C-alpha positions in Angstrom: 0.8 -28.0 -6.9 2.6 -25.9 -9.5 5.6 -23.8 -8.5 4.1 -21.1 -6.3 5.5 -17.6 -6.2 2.8 -16.0 -4.2 5.2 -15.1 -1.4 7.0 -12.7 -3.7 3.7 -11.1 -4.7 2.7 -10.7 -1.0 6.1 -9.0 -0.5 5.4 -6.6 -3.4 2.1 -5.7 -1.8 3.6 -5.5 1.7 6.3 -2.9 0.9 4.2 0.1 -0.3 4.5 3.8 0.2 2.1 3.5 3.1 4.7 1.3 4.9 7.5 3.7 4.2 5.5 6.8 5.0 3.9 5.4 8.2 7.2 4.1 9.4 8.9 7.4 8.7 6.2 9.3 10.6 6.3 6.9 13.5 10.1 7.2 13.8 10.0 11.0 13.4 7.3 11.6 16.0 7.9 8.8 18.5 11.4 7.4 17.9 11.5 3.7 18.7 8.7 3.9 21.3 6.1 2.4 18.8 8.3 -0.4 17.4 6.5 -2.8 19.8 3.4 -2.3 17.6 5.4 -3.2 14.5 6.8 -6.4 16.1 3.4 -7.4 17.2 2.1 -6.8 13.7 4.8 -9.0 12.1 4.0 -11.9 14.3 0.2 -11.4 13.8 0.7 -11.2 10.1 2.6 -14.5 10.0 -0.2 -16.1 12.1 -3.1 -14.8 9.9 -1.4 -15.4 6.5 -0.6 -19.0 7.6 -4.3 -19.5 8.0 -5.0 -18.1 4.6 -2.4 -20.3 3.0 -3.8 -23.5 4.6 -7.3 -22.5 3.6 -6.4 -21.8 -0.1 -4.2 -24.8 -0.6 -6.5 -27.3 1.1 -9.8 -26.2 -0.4 -8.6 -24.9 -3.7 -10.8 -21.8 -3.2 -10.2 -18.2 -2.2 -11.1 -16.7 1.1 -14.4 -15.2 -0.1 -15.9 -18.5 -1.2 -14.8 -20.1 2.0 -16.3 -17.4 4.1 -19.6 -17.8 2.4 -19.6 -21.5 3.4 -20.1 -20.4 7.0 -23.8 -19.8 6.3 -26.4 -22.0 4.5 -29.4 -19.7 4.0 -29.4 -17.9 0.7 -30.3 -14.5 2.2 -27.5 -14.8 4.7 -25.1 -15.7 1.9 -26.1 -12.6 0.1 -25.7 -10.5 3.2 -22.3 -12.1 3.8 -21.3 -11.3 0.2 -22.4 -7.7 0.7 -20.3 -7.4 3.8 -17.2 -8.8 2.0 -17.7 -6.5 -0.9 -18.2 -3.5 1.3 -15.3 -4.2 3.7 -12.7 -5.1 1.0 -14.1 -2.4 -1.4 -13.8 0.3 1.2 -10.5 -0.9 2.5 -8.8 -1.4 -0.8 -10.1 1.9 -2.2 -8.5 3.7 0.9 -5.4 1.6 0.5 -5.3 2.4 -3.3 -5.5 6.1 -2.6 -2.5 5.8 -0.3 -0.5 3.8 -2.9 -1.2 6.3 -5.6 -0.5 9.3 -3.3 2.8 7.8 -2.3 3.9 7.1 -5.9 2.6 10.6 -6.9 4.7 12.3 -4.2 7.8 10.5 -5.7 7.1 11.6 -9.3 6.2 15.1 -8.2 9.7 15.5 -6.8 11.0 15.0 -10.4 8.4 17.0 -12.2 6.1 19.3 -10.2 2.6 19.0 -11.8 0.8 18.4 -8.6 0.3 15.2 -6.5 -3.3 15.0 -7.7 -2.4 15.1 -11.4 0.3 12.4 -10.9 -2.3 10.2 -9.1 -4.5 10.3 -12.2 -1.6 9.4 -14.5 -0.5 6.6 -12.2 -4.0 5.3 -11.8 -4.2 5.1 -15.6 -0.9 3.3 -15.8 -2.0 0.7 -13.2 -5.2 0.2 -15.2 -3.4 -0.3 -18.4 -1.0 -2.9 -16.8 -3.9 -4.8 -15.3 -6.0 -4.7 -18.4 -3.1 -6.1 -20.5 -2.4 -8.9 -18.0 1.3 -8.6 -18.9 2.5 -6.7 -15.9 4.6 -9.5 -14.2 7.9 -8.3 -15.7 7.3 -4.7 -14.8 6.2 -5.7 -11.3 9.4 -7.7 -10.8 11.5 -4.7 -11.8 9.6 -2.5 -9.4 10.0 -5.0 -6.6 13.7 -5.0 -7.1 13.7 -1.2 -6.9 11.9 -1.4 -3.6 14.4 -3.9 -2.2 17.3 -1.7 -3.5 15.7 1.2 -1.6 15.6 -1.0 1.5 19.3 -1.8 1.1 20.1 1.9 1.1 18.0 2.4 4.2 20.1 -0.4 5.9 23.4 1.1 4.7 22.3 4.5 6.0 21.5 3.1 9.4 25.0 1.5 9.5 26.8 4.6 8.4 24.9 6.8 10.8 26.1 4.8 13.7 22.9 5.0 15.7 22.9 5.2 19.5 21.8 1.6 20.0 21.4 2.1 23.8 18.9 4.9 23.2 17.0 2.9 20.6 16.9 -0.1 23.0 15.7 2.2 25.8 12.9 3.6 23.6 12.0 0.0 22.5 11.7 -1.2 26.1 9.6 1.9 27.1 6.6 1.5 24.7 4.0 4.2 24.3 0.2 3.6 24.2 -1.7 6.8 24.7 -4.2 9.1 23.0 -1.5 10.7 20.8 -0.1 7.4 19.6 -3.3 5.4 18.8 -3.6 6.6 15.2 0.0 5.9 14.3 -0.2 2.5 16.1 -3.3 1.6 14.1 -1.5 2.8 10.9 1.5 0.6 11.7 -0.8 -2.4 12.2 -2.8 -1.5 9.1 0.3 -1.2 6.9 1.7 -4.6 8.2 -1.4 -6.8 8.6 -2.9 -5.9 5.3 -6.5 -7.3 5.1 -6.5 -7.7 1.4 -3.3 -9.8 1.5 -5.4 -12.5 3.2 -7.7 -12.6 0.2 -4.9 -12.3 -2.3 -2.7 -15.0 -0.8 -5.6 -17.5 -0.4 -6.7 -16.9 -4.0 -3.2 -17.2 -5.5 -2.3 -20.4 -3.7 -5.8 -21.8 -4.6 -5.1 -21.1 -8.3 -1.9 -23.2 -8.1 -3.7 -25.9 -6.3 -3.6 -29.4 -7.8 -4.2 -32.8 -6.2 -1.1 -34.1 -4.6 1.0 -33.7 -1.5 -1.0 -31.0 0.3 1.3 -31.0 3.4 4.3 -30.3 1.2 2.6 -27.6 -0.7 1.4 -25.9 2.5 5.0 -26.1 4.0 6.4 -24.4 0.9 3.8 -21.6 1.0 4.3 -21.1 4.7 8.1 -20.8 4.2 7.7 -18.2 1.5 5.1 -16.3 3.4 7.2 -16.1 6.6 10.2 -15.0 4.7 8.4 -12.2 2.9 6.6 -11.0 6.0 9.8 -11.1 8.2 11.8 -9.2 5.5 9.0 -6.6 5.3 9.0 -6.2 9.0 12.8 -5.8 9.1 12.7 -3.2 6.4 10.0 -1.3 8.2 12.1 -1.3 11.5 15.1 0.1 9.6 12.9 2.9 8.1 11.7 3.8 11.6 15.3 3.9 12.8 16.6 6.2 10.0 13.6 8.6 10.4 14.1 8.6 14.2 17.7 9.6 13.8 16.9 12.3 11.3 13.8 13.9 12.9 13.0 12.6 16.4 13.6 15.5 18.9 15.1 17.6 16.2 14.2 21.1 15.2 13.1 20.0 11.7 9.6 18.5 11.3 9.0 15.7 8.8 6.7 16.4 5.9 6.1 15.2 2.3 8.9 17.4 1.0 11.7 16.3 3.3 11.2 12.6 4.1 14.1 11.7 2.0 16.5 13.6 4.3 16.8 10.5 6.5 19.0 9.0 3.7 21.3 12.0 3.5 24.2 10.5 5.6 24.8 8.1 2.6 23.3 9.8 -0.4 23.8 13.5 0.4 22.1 15.7 -2.2 20.8 12.6 -4.0 18.8 11.5 -0.9 15.5 13.2 -1.8 15.7 11.9 -5.4 16.4 8.3 -4.4 13.6 8.4 -1.8 11.2 9.8 -4.5 12.1 7.0 -6.9 11.6 4.4 -4.2 8.2 5.8 -3.3 7.2 5.6 -7.0 8.3 2.0 -7.3 6.6 1.0 -4.1 3.5 2.9 -4.9 3.0 1.5 -8.5 3.6 -2.0 -7.4 1.1 -1.8 -4.6 -1.3 0.1 -6.9 -1.4 -3.1 -9.0 -1.8 -5.6 -6.2 -4.5 -3.8 -4.2 -7.1 -3.8 -7.0 -6.0 -7.3 -8.0 -6.7 -8.6 -4.5 -10.0 -6.7 -4.4 -11.1 -8.2 -7.6 -10.4 -11.7 -6.3 -12.3 -11.0 -3.1 -15.4 -9.5 -4.7 -15.6 -11.9 -7.6 -15.3 -14.8 -5.1 -18.1 -13.3 -2.9 -20.4 -12.9 -5.9 -19.7 -16.2 -7.6 -18.1 -14.4 -10.6 -15.2 -15.7 -12.6 -11.8 -14.7 -11.3 -10.1 -14.8 -14.7 -7.9 -11.8 -15.3 -9.7 -10.9 -18.5 -13.3 -11.5 -17.4 -15.6 -8.5 -17.5 -16.7 -8.7 -13.8 -13.1 -9.1 -12.6 -12.0 -6.0 -14.7 -15.0 -4.0 -13.4 -14.0 -4.5 -9.8 -10.4 -3.5 -10.1 -11.3 -0.6 -12.3 -13.8 0.6 -9.6 -11.1 0.4 -6.9 -8.6 2.3 -9.0 -11.2 4.9 -9.9 -12.1 5.5 -6.2 -8.4 5.5 -5.2 -7.6 8.1 -7.9 -10.6 10.3 -6.9 -9.5 10.3 -3.2 -5.8 10.9 -4.1 -6.7 13.7 -6.4 -9.1 15.4 -4.0 -6.4 17.6 -2.5 -5.8 16.0 0.9 -2.4 16.5 2.5 -0.3 13.6 1.1 1.0 12.2 4.5 -2.5 12.6 6.1 -4.1 10.7 3.2 -1.6 7.8 3.4 -1.9 7.6 7.2 -5.7 7.6 6.9 -5.5 4.7 4.5 -3.3 2.7 6.9 -5.5 3.5 9.9 -8.6 2.4 7.9 -7.1 -0.9 7.2 -6.4 -1.3 11.0 -10.1 -0.6 11.7 -11.3 -3.1 9.0 -8.9 -5.9 9.9 -10.7 -7.3 13.0 -13.8 -8.0 10.9 -11.9 -10.0 8.4 -9.8 -11.8 11.0 -12.8 -12.9 13.1 -14.4 -14.5 10.1 -11.1 -16.1 9.1 -10.9 -17.7 12.5 -14.4 -19.0 12.2 -13.9 -20.6 8.8 -10.6 -22.2 9.9 -12.5 -24.0 12.7 -15.7 -24.9 10.9 -14.6 -25.9 7.3 -14.6 -29.7 7.2 -12.5 -29.8 4.0 -9.5 -28.6 6.0 -9.2 -31.9 7.8 -5.9 -32.0 9.7 -5.1 -28.5 8.5 -7.9 -26.9 10.6 -6.8 -24.6 13.4 -5.5 -26.3 16.5 -5.6 -24.9 20.0 -2.4 -23.0 19.6 -3.4 -21.3 16.3 -6.8 -20.4 17.8 -5.1 -18.9 20.9 -2.7 -16.8 18.8 -5.5 -15.7 16.5 -7.8 -14.8 19.3 -5.1 -12.8 21.0 -4.3 -10.9 17.8 -8.0 -10.2 17.0 -8.8 -9.2 20.6 -6.0 -6.7 20.8 -6.7 -5.1 17.5 -10.4 -4.9 18.4 -9.5 -3.2 21.6 -7.4 -0.6 19.8 -10.0 -0.1 17.0 -12.8 0.3 19.5 -10.9 2.9 21.5 -10.1 4.8 18.3 -13.8 4.8 17.3 -14.7 6.0 20.8 -12.2 8.8 20.4 -13.7 9.8 17.0 -17.3 9.9 18.2 -16.6 11.4 21.7 -15.0 14.6 20.3 
């Protein structure tokens, strides 16, 4: 297997404006009372991404193609393909709107032409980068900007000298009530990103060559765990800084003042730095989301997954187009981003259930099929998310 760098791409997809915004809102509104949901999400992500890695390396195919192998009748395969296209298409379009909205908020802080207008510009830029196929260097620069922003969050946390006793108290007194269901689902949706399962499986499958499968899986697992753990740590730090700046304070967090949580270190520059970070995180994720969607849909429809093939380009262009339309429609920025994350939380159980099925039924996996422990962890993850999602849907339709 050729040198695999998929873990870094997953990290780029993982740290988006949705993560930063959702974590900021959770910290501002609930302090550390919802960090339990984030810790659960990090563990769950590691469990599910591990399955995607084993599947892609062992079979040499993406998740869509493997999911279709669950059924043998042609009409069922077409139905399954339609479900994959609908689930990933809807989820990624919602996620793309959040990515573009977050990046647009950042740019609008520098030049106020409206979040919707910036979303159109950014959607066009993402489309140009994907069309060219030469976006790796730009993506790498943006990823470094995101991690630089994370370093400033960490420095802010240290300089602010948080009340660790109070944070620990809030962490050990978790909240799970009607008011917290949506932000909990948003935290889950921004951490356990459904499209990352398709993206990771497809990326490791592309690098798959006959050889030492066990060694290749071990390397991919290591990268995946590192990227997810780092993303989770960064998210916890963002929750902490937002909690100190806004929780139980007279000021209320909104799109115009989120950067104030960095003021203890950056002072008057805080809002500008936060804006630059949102732009970097948003554009990076605005590239990876349609890329993952194209892999998933093309795999489901037996179309080539080459970056320059017409079907592949049509899919990612559609996702960007819908994302731009939603982002430019005039929704409140933070509401739009939270909606995107909560939508991912609702769609996740569907994808995770089918992933569990294929990890147990696919004979190609051999010794890398799910064992009892993986099945237990996966079932617990899916069961809990299903419970939350079902309750949220009941809330929506009972009001």
